[in-house]
C-alpha positions as CSV (number, residue, x, y, z in Angstrom):
1,M,-117.7,146.0,-104.4
2,S,-119.6,147.2,-101.1
3,L,-117.5,147.3,-97.7
4,L,-120.5,145.7,-95.9
5,G,-119.8,142.9,-93.9
6,Q,-121.3,138.9,-95.5
7,G,-124.1,139.2,-92.1
8,E,-125.2,142.6,-93.6
9,L,-125.3,141.7,-97.2
10,L,-127.8,139.0,-96.0
11,E,-129.5,141.3,-94.4
12,R,-130.1,143.2,-97.4
13,I,-130.6,140.6,-100.1
14,G,-133.5,139.6,-97.3
15,K,-135.3,142.7,-97.0
16,A,-135.1,143.2,-100.7
17,M,-136.8,140.0,-101.3
18,A,-139.5,141.1,-99.2
19,S,-139.8,144.4,-100.4
20,S,-140.9,142.5,-103.5
21,A,-143.6,140.9,-102.0
22,T,-147.5,141.5,-100.8
23,D,-148.2,141.6,-97.6
24,D,-149.7,138.0,-97.7
25,W,-146.4,135.8,-98.6
26,R,-145.4,133.3,-96.4
27,M,-141.8,132.0,-97.5
28,I,-139.8,133.9,-100.5
29,T,-137.0,131.6,-102.3
30,L,-134.4,133.6,-105.0
31,E,-132.2,131.8,-107.0
32,F,-129.5,133.9,-107.6
33,S,-126.6,132.8,-110.8
34,A,-123.6,135.2,-111.5
35,V,-120.3,135.7,-112.8
36,R,-118.0,138.4,-112.9
37,S,-119.8,140.6,-115.7
38,M,-122.9,138.7,-115.9
39,S,-126.2,138.0,-113.3
40,Q,-129.9,136.6,-113.5
41,S,-131.9,136.0,-110.6
42,E,-135.4,134.3,-109.8
43,L,-138.5,135.1,-107.2
44,R,-140.6,132.7,-106.1
45,I,-143.1,134.0,-104.1
46,E,-145.0,131.6,-101.5
47,S,-148.6,133.4,-100.1
48,N,-150.2,131.9,-97.4
49,D,-152.7,129.9,-99.4
50,G,-149.7,127.9,-101.2
51,R,-150.1,129.3,-104.4
52,I,-146.2,130.3,-105.8
53,D,-146.1,133.7,-108.0
54,G,-143.0,133.6,-109.6
55,S,-143.5,137.0,-111.8
56,Q,-142.0,139.2,-109.3
57,L,-138.5,140.6,-109.9
58,V,-136.4,141.4,-106.5
59,A,-135.8,145.0,-105.7
60,D,-132.1,146.1,-107.6
61,E,-130.6,146.4,-104.1
62,G,-131.2,143.1,-104.0
63,D,-129.1,142.0,-107.0
64,E,-126.6,144.3,-105.9
65,A,-126.0,142.3,-102.7
66,C,-126.1,139.1,-104.0
67,E,-123.2,140.5,-106.3
68,D,-121.4,142.0,-103.7
69,L,-121.9,139.3,-101.3
70,R,-120.5,137.1,-104.0
71,A,-117.3,138.8,-104.3
72,A,-117.0,139.1,-100.2
73,M,-117.3,135.3,-100.1
74,Y,-114.4,134.9,-102.3
75,Q,-111.7,133.1,-101.1
76,P,-107.9,133.2,-102.5
77,G,-107.6,129.7,-104.9
78,K,-110.8,128.5,-103.7
79,G,-113.1,131.1,-105.6
80,T,-116.5,132.0,-105.0
81,W,-119.8,130.3,-105.7
82,Y,-122.1,130.4,-108.9
83,N,-124.8,130.1,-107.7
84,A,-127.1,130.8,-104.4
85,T,-130.4,130.2,-103.0
86,F,-132.0,132.3,-100.6
87,T,-135.0,131.5,-98.6
88,I,-137.1,134.0,-95.8
89,T,-139.8,132.9,-94.2
90,K,-142.4,135.7,-92.7
91,D,-140.8,135.2,-89.4
92,G,-137.4,136.7,-91.0
93,N,-135.5,133.5,-90.7
94,L,-133.4,133.6,-93.7
95,V,-131.3,130.7,-94.8
96,S,-128.6,130.5,-98.0
97,E,-126.9,127.6,-99.8
98,F,-123.7,128.6,-101.6
99,D,-122.9,126.5,-104.7
100,Y,-119.5,126.7,-105.7
101,D,-119.1,123.2,-108.4
102,N,-122.5,123.8,-110.7
103,P,-122.3,126.0,-114.0
104,P,-123.7,129.1,-113.7
105,L,-126.2,130.7,-115.9
106,E,-128.1,127.7,-116.2
107,G,-124.8,126.5,-117.8
108,E,-125.0,129.1,-121.1
109,A,-122.4,130.9,-120.2
110,E,-120.4,131.6,-122.9
111,D,-116.4,130.4,-122.4
112,I,-115.6,134.1,-121.8
113,L,-117.7,135.3,-119.7
114,L,-115.9,131.9,-117.2
115,T,-112.4,132.7,-118.1
116,D,-113.1,136.5,-117.0
117,D,-114.7,135.2,-113.9
118,Q,-111.6,132.8,-113.4
119,E,-109.6,135.9,-113.7
120,G,-111.7,138.0,-110.8
121,F,-111.6,135.4,-108.7
122,P,-109.0,133.2,-109.6
123,R,-109.3,129.2,-108.4
124,N,-106.4,127.0,-108.4
125,P,-106.6,124.5,-110.7
126,E,-107.8,121.3,-108.3
127,N,-110.7,124.0,-107.6
128,L,-111.8,124.6,-111.0
129,P,-114.5,122.4,-111.9
130,D,-114.5,120.0,-114.9
131,W,-116.4,121.5,-117.1
132,H,-114.6,124.9,-116.7
133,P,-112.7,126.3,-120.0
134,S,-110.0,127.5,-117.8
135,R,-109.4,124.2,-116.0
136,P,-106.2,122.6,-117.3
137,T,-106.1,119.5,-119.5
138,D,-103.6,116.7,-119.5
């Protein structure tokens, strides 16, 4: 796990996003979704003429920084986020949104992956979403 602070990790994510684009971009969006042992990302690059290119991958440093940020944002009992969206504009403004409640990996994570994530980033029962297999049943 990285020893970098959250701000430094966000900066690494933004730089990785920008390095994945050609010079004519105006906005880049990175969708990142993860559990402890698996992640996926999708990069969308909007060019100056409004075209959207979804064929590029974020540089490996970006995925690694997202994983490190997820770990750094863990709060005992609350857990950490499953999904995040990062948007950077040409002027360097980076906006991030974090989703703690919706299923990761487009809802296709196997129960064993979700249970493993709960072991690594434990949440109190009241903080587990209804869909989570580790949630106690009444």
